[in-house]
N, C-alpha and C positions, 0 to 999 in steps of 0.2 A: 503492498500500499505506499505510495507518494504521500510526502507534504503535502502538495497540491491539494491530494482527495480530501485530505485532513485539515487543511486550514480554513476552508471556508470564508475566502478574501475579498472584498470589495474591488471587483477591476478598477485599475484609474481612471478611464473615464466608461461609468455608465449611463446607458441613455435607451430607451426603449425603442424596442425593432417594428414590434406588430401591431404600433398604433398609429396611426394618424397625427402630423404635429398638428394641435390646436391656433386658432391665432389667439393673439394674446389681446387681455380685453381691456388693459391699459399698459403703461411701462412705470417703472419704477419712480415713485413718487418723492423725493427728501422732505422732508419734515424741519425745519430748526426749530431749536427750543423756543425762542421768541422770534414773532414775527412782524417786521417793520413793514413800513410802505417803502424804504430805499431796497430790500433786500427780495423780499418776497417775489417780485415780478421777475428778477433775474434769475433763481432759483429753480421757479417755478418753469418758465419758459426756458431754460436748459433742459428740464425732465421731457418737455411735451414731444410727442413726436414729430420727426422730420425737423427738428430745431437744431443748430451746432452749440455743443457746450462754447462758452468763453475761454479764452487762454486762464486768466483767474480759478473759474470753476473749474479747469483739468488740472493744472498745480496743487489747487486745495484737496482734488481727488488723491490726485498722487501720492500727496503727504498724507491724508487720512491712512490710504492703502500700507506705508511704509510704517506708519505707527501701526497698525492693525497686527503687521506681520510681527513686529519687536514685542508687543502684547504677548501675542501668543509664543514667540518662543520664550521670553517671561516664565509665561504661566505652565509650558511644557517641562521647566528647570524646577519649579515649585513645587511638584506633585509628591506627596507623600508615596513610597515604595508601597507599602501595605493597601491603604485606603484609595492611594488614586485620586485623592482631589488636593485641594491647595494645603499645604501645611498649615498648620495649627499649632503653636505651641512647641515650635520645632526645637528638635534636640541632637546635639552632634554626638556619634558616637568615634569612640575613638580612631576607627579607621574612615575618620572625616565622612561617613553620609548622612544624611539626616532623614527622621522620621517623626512624625508626629509625634507627642508625648502619649496622650490618649492610647495610640495602634500601636506603640510600643511597648505599655505595661501591659496589652490583651496579649501581645506577641508572647511575651517573656513567660506570662502563662499559661499560654499554651504549649511552649516550647519546653517549659523547664529551666532555661538557662537563658543568658542575656546573647543573640546571636542576631547580626548584622540580617536584616532582611534584602538587602541589595548584594553583596557579596559573600554571606552565609560564613561570615569571620566570626568564630567563637571570643566575644569581649569578657574583659572581669568586670564584673558588676561592682560600681562605684556604693562606697555608704551612703545610704539612704533610698537605695534601688533608681530606677531611672529618673527619679527625680533629681539624683545628685549628678547627672549628667550636665554639663553646659549647654545653655539656652544660646540658640542662635538666634541673637535679635534681628540683627538686618535682615536674613529670608523672614523673620516673622512678619518685617514691616515692609517689604515687598509684596508678600502674600497677601498681606492686610489691604496695599493700595490694590491689589489686584480682583481682591472680591469687593472692593467698591463699585470699582469700572464692572463686577459680574451686575452688581446690584443696580445700577444705574443704565444700564442696559436694558433692563427688565422694565424699568420702569417711565424711560424715555423712550417719544414716540419717533423711528428713526427711520426704519424701512419701512414701508406698509407692501407686505407680499402682493404682489399683483398678476401672477402669470398665471393663465388656466392650467388644471392639474388635470382635466376631462372635457370631451366635448360640451357635456353640458352644464359647465361653470360653476359646478354644484358643492365644489369641494372648499373653495375659498370664504373665509369669512375674512372681508377689508377690512371691517371696522378694528380688530382687535390683534391684527397680525398672526394669531392662528390658525389650524388647520380643523375642520373635522373629518373624523376617518370614513366618514359613512360610504364615500362614493370613489376611496383612493383605488385603484386597479392596484392589487397588493402582492399580485407576484411581479407588477415592472417599475414599482415604486418603491419596495423598501428590499432592506438587507440588515443580515445580520455578520457581525466580525466578533475577533476575539480582539478583548487591549491586551496587546504582552506579546510575549511570545505563548504557544500553543501550549511546550510544557510545562507543567505546575508543580509546584511542591507538596505532597499531601501536608495539610492543613492550612494552608492559604487559601488567600477566598478569589474566587475566578470570576471576572467581569469582561461579559460582553455590554459591544455596543449595538445598540438596535436603532436602526438610520431612515427617516421615510424623505423619497426624493419627489420631484416633478416629471414629468415627461423628457426633459432634456437633463435629467441626472440628477440637477441641482438641490442638497437638502433644504427641507421645507422642516417647519415648528412646530410643536406640537404640545400643549400639555397634558392634557387628558390621556390617561393610559386605559381609559374604559374600551375594550373587546380586543386589549393585549393579553395573552395566556403564556406560562412559560413554564416549562416545565424540565426536570435533570433525570434523566436514563443513567442510573449510576450502573459498574461493572457487571453486580449481580442481580442485573435484571430491575430493581424499581425504580420505577418511575415517580416520584414526589414534583408538590408543585413547587415550582419560585414564585415566592409572598415580594422576595425585595424588587421589584421593578421599579426605577427612580429616573424623576426628569432633570438633565443639567440645565441648568438657566443659561448657560456660555453657548453649549454650543447649541442648543434647542435639541439633541437625541435624547435617547434612552441609555442606562445601564442596567443588564439584567448580571445578578449575582448571586452566588451563593459559597457554601464553605464546602472546601475539598478534604474529604475527610476519609477519604477510601481511594487505594491505588490501582490505577488502568485507565481505562479507556470509560469518558464521559460522554454522554449526548444532551446537547441544549436546544428543546424544542420550543418553537416561538409562532404562535399563530397570530393575526389580527383578524377578528372577527369572522374565526372557523378557519382562515386559509395561512396557509404557512406563508412565514417571509422567506424571501431570497436567502440562501447560507444557512436556513433550517431541516435538518439536524445539524447543528456545528460542534465537532467533535473532540474534546480536551483529554491529552495525557496527562494524568498527576503521578506523579514517582514519589518512590518513598523517599523518606527522610535522610534514613541511612548516617544519624549524630554518631560519631563512636564515644560511647561511656566510658568504655574503662577496659584495662590489660592485665589480663589476670596469666601470673609467670609461674609455671611450675617449673619440674625439671624435665623437658621436654627435649627430643634429639630427632626423632624422625616419625612426629605423627601423621595421622591416617585418616581415621575419622576420628567424631563426635557425635555425642550422643546427648540431649540434657531434657531436665525437668528443671521446674522453678527453683529445686531445693539441691536437684544435685546433677555434675556431669560425668561423663563419662566417654575416657579418651582412649584409644589403643596407639600404643606408639613402638615402630616396624624395630626401630634399633634398640632399646631395652629392653622389647621381647615382656611388656606389663602393662596393666592396665592399670588407667591412673582414675580413681573417685573424691569426688572435693564437695565438700557443705559449702559450695561456693557464694552461699549471700551472706553468710554470717566470716568471711575470710576465708583463705586456703588451708585448707587440710587435706591435702593429699596422701594418696598412702596406696599402694600396690598391690592388686589382688591376689591369690593364690594363682601359681600356673596351673592348667590340665596336667595330667599325668602320662606321659609317653611313654611305650614300653622298648618303642624302638629307637626313641632318640628324643633328647630334652629342648633341639633346635626349632621354635615356634617363629611366625608369621604374621601377627596380627593385622587388618586392616580395615575390616567394616565393622560397625555395632550398631545393635536396634535396640530399645529398652522397649517393652510389651508387659503390662502388668508386674508383675513381678520377677518376670524372666529378663535375662540380659542374652543374648545372640551378638556371637563374634566368629567371625570369619577369620581362618586361617589359610592362606594363600600358599605355605610351605608342605602343612600335613594332608592339605585340601579337604578339610571338611568346617566344620561350623560346633563350636564350642556352645553349651548350655547351661549358664551361670542363675541360680536362686539365693540369694542372699549373700551374695559375693564370694560362690563356692561352686565350682565347677562338675555339675550333676550329671553330663552326657554331651555327647557329640554324635551326628551324623552328616550323612551327604560322603563318605570317603567315596561310594562306589559308583557316584555320580559325577563327583565335581572335578574340576583339573586344576585350576587356580582360581578358588571365592576371592572378590573382590569387596563389590558393595554388597548391602544387606539393608533391605526395609520389611516390614511388617504389617499388611492392613488391618482392619479392625475389627475382619472375622478370623485375625489369627493367621492367613494364610502367609506364607515366607516366598519373599522373593529375592535370589542372589544372582548376582552379577556373576559371570566366570571369564575372565579376558583372556585364557590361553582357548577356549572352543566359542569364542564369540557369542555366547546364547544366557539367556536369561531362565535360571531352573528354580519350579516352584514347588513349594514343601506345604504338604498340609500343615494342622498344630500340631497333630500323633507324628510329625518329621517325617513321614513317608512321601516318596516322590510324585508327581504329580504328572508333571511336562516339563519339556524344554520348548524353550522359543528363540527359533535360530534370529540373530541380527543380522542383516545381509550385510556382506560387506569386510573385508581385512581391516577389523578395527581393537581395542584396546578399551575396554571397558572399567570405568571404573565405579564410582557410586551413581544410586538411584533412587529413586522416590515412587510413592503410590499417589495419585490421582485416584483416590475413593468413589469420589461423585461421576467422572466421566470414564471410568477401565482404563486407566491406562498407567503405563509406565511410563518417566522421565530417564535416561540414562545418560550419564557423560561417557563420550568415546574421545580418550583425550591423544589416539593416534591420528584419527582424522579430523578432529578438533571440532567435534561434530556434538548437539545433542542431539538425542535420540528418542522421538515419542512414540511406544508400542501401543497398538490398542490390544486390548487382553481379549475382547472377543472375537477379534479375527487372529490373533498370535501374528502381527505383523505391524510392520515401521507404515506408521501414518504420515508422518513429516520430520525434517530434521533441518535443524538450525546452524549455522554457521557461526562461531564464536569469535566475535572482534571488540576491539579497545581502539575507537576510530579511524576505523579501515584497518589496521593493522591485526593476524593472525593472533589468535590467544588460545590458551589451552585450557578445556574443562578437568576440573577434578569432583568436586562437591558439588551435590545437588539437595536443594532442600522445597519446601512448599509450606506455604504460608496458608491460612483457615479459607482465604478466598481461592486457592488453587492458582496462584503467582508462581511463578518459578524463579528461585536463585540459585545460581552457576558461578563457583568459586573459579577463576581462571587464572593462569600467571602467562604473561605476554614480555619481550623485549624492550625495554624501553627506547635501543637507536632504532626500531624499526618507526616508531613514532617522529624520533627525530629527525630520520632520514640519517643518522651517523653512523661513520664506519669503526666501530670497536670490535676486537676480539672476543672469542670466546670465554678468555681469562676476567676477561673486564668487564663484563655482561654481568649485570645482579638483575635477575628474574625476580619482576613487581606482580603485584596481582592488582586484583578488584573483585567483587562482586556483580555479573551481571543480572539485571530483572528483566524477565518475560510475564507476559498473562498466561493465561490456560493456552490460548491458542498459538505461542510462540512470537506474541508482536512485542518489539524490543521496548521499556519503560522507562531505563536509564542503566544508571551505574552505580555501585557504592564503594568506598570504600580505597578508591583509585590513588589517594595521597597516603593511606594509614598500612595499605598490604601490603607485605614483601611472600611470596610463595607461598599464599595460602592451601589449604589443604580442605579436608572436611568441613562441613557448615550445618549449622542444624538450626530452625526455628523454633521459638519457645514464646505462647501467650498466656502470661499472667494475668487473671482478670483484675487484679491489683496494680498492675502498673503498665505500661506500654508497650509492645510487643516487641520481640529482640532478638535478633540475630547475631549465633554465637560462630566465629571462625576460629578454627583452630589451623595455628601459622606454625609454617616450615621453618622461616627464620631464611640466611641466604647460605645457611649450612657452614659456614668461612670462619664469620664472625658472631652470629646473630643464634641463639638458642631458641627451640620454639616457643610459643605462648597461644591464648588464646585473645581472640578479640572480642568485644560485647559493642554489638551496634544498637540505636535505638532505632525503630521504624515508625 
């Protein structure tokens, strides 16, 4: 899907094509604030049909146009990045960006920290909170003056709209300068466009502009929102009415606003008198915030997989051959679990890990089996006659166990009693790592680090139905960990060579593999990246949602293997 398909933007020159151009009933007449005998005849005559403007009036008009451009430029630079309106009691952040005090207070309450809404930089909150930030008196004064001009434009009779909007001339109210919507040909004279970028951060306010035009494509004004209805369709399919439809005095258009509380694609539908306006539905993509909350630093050397609850974390470490469990909310208290007994040898290579009720399932790539732990003790193992080199593992809600096998390039399915059901052949010469189960759509999402693909497997047909090429800024990225949130959005940990992004020639020894988490919706549509500046060589990932806190994404990091050991990084979504 292209960006043009998603934008719904207004063309530069909007003009009706299927409607004949009507004759204007009168030209634009300029009414001065105070009429005198000397100036009335001059100004009025210059605006009459067939009359030629005088040199003085032409210069005055040119000067007025220049002043209008200057005021518009100033106004655009005096808008709050949160409410998109003129600054009010502006506060200056350490990064020098400016925000309304009230907007910033609500922003901090929502985010739980002081973070710039423009550059997303985390700031140190001063004593007294937002109130302790310095006020920008110069911008406050300028915004107040622009606000006065807005009020003046509404109270003075400046320009009387006199262009015909339909062959019947029934849409124009010549006495007030505002339009009655009853006879507007909606499909030709209205449009909806997104204010700002199409991609928005979760928790932000999304605003769209609703404008009405005449048949020549020129904006017309209207104060009444009668007949205008707006809805937002959330990614989960819920259709909710938008109540925040506000008239903007300065521009004469409307803003349609809603809070983006879910990540994914939102559709905004707007109708006038039951007919969709041009650009509706408009698509807005809401990205996860992905703010890094903290780093947990156990002694990890070559971590592979991670599973977690709001109280506990379990990590497999291939190098140490141990499993780490922590009471991570109260502090780091990790310890190694007992290794499973082996008659043939003592070497193990733990890779994937999954928690299901009181059981912990761990894959062993070296011994080609799956260990079952109950209350921190190994009680059983299975899969030796089926598996070759098991890697990722996931358990569905009904207790079925799905195991990725990188040697056979298959996904093996086991019942809750550990008996083998079937093997799903993943086509291609790949190397499967971690996987996750999309229970609502009967799908498996698995990472292939050899072909740099995320593969989506339909469990009803036991075949791949879609593949996603993993990239960071168009540079190839190698996927490893996979996790799903409560809305089945896909999170994939990837590593990439930063020299590919900057087009630098670096030797293999100098390259430090960086990382990120790439996010897609359940259909594989790209939503954004997380942790591109914080992660180095990420491995397994998992999603947890504590009802008492915001959702979190846990990423186990392998470090650069030379100077940095592994750790766990926690991101708030």
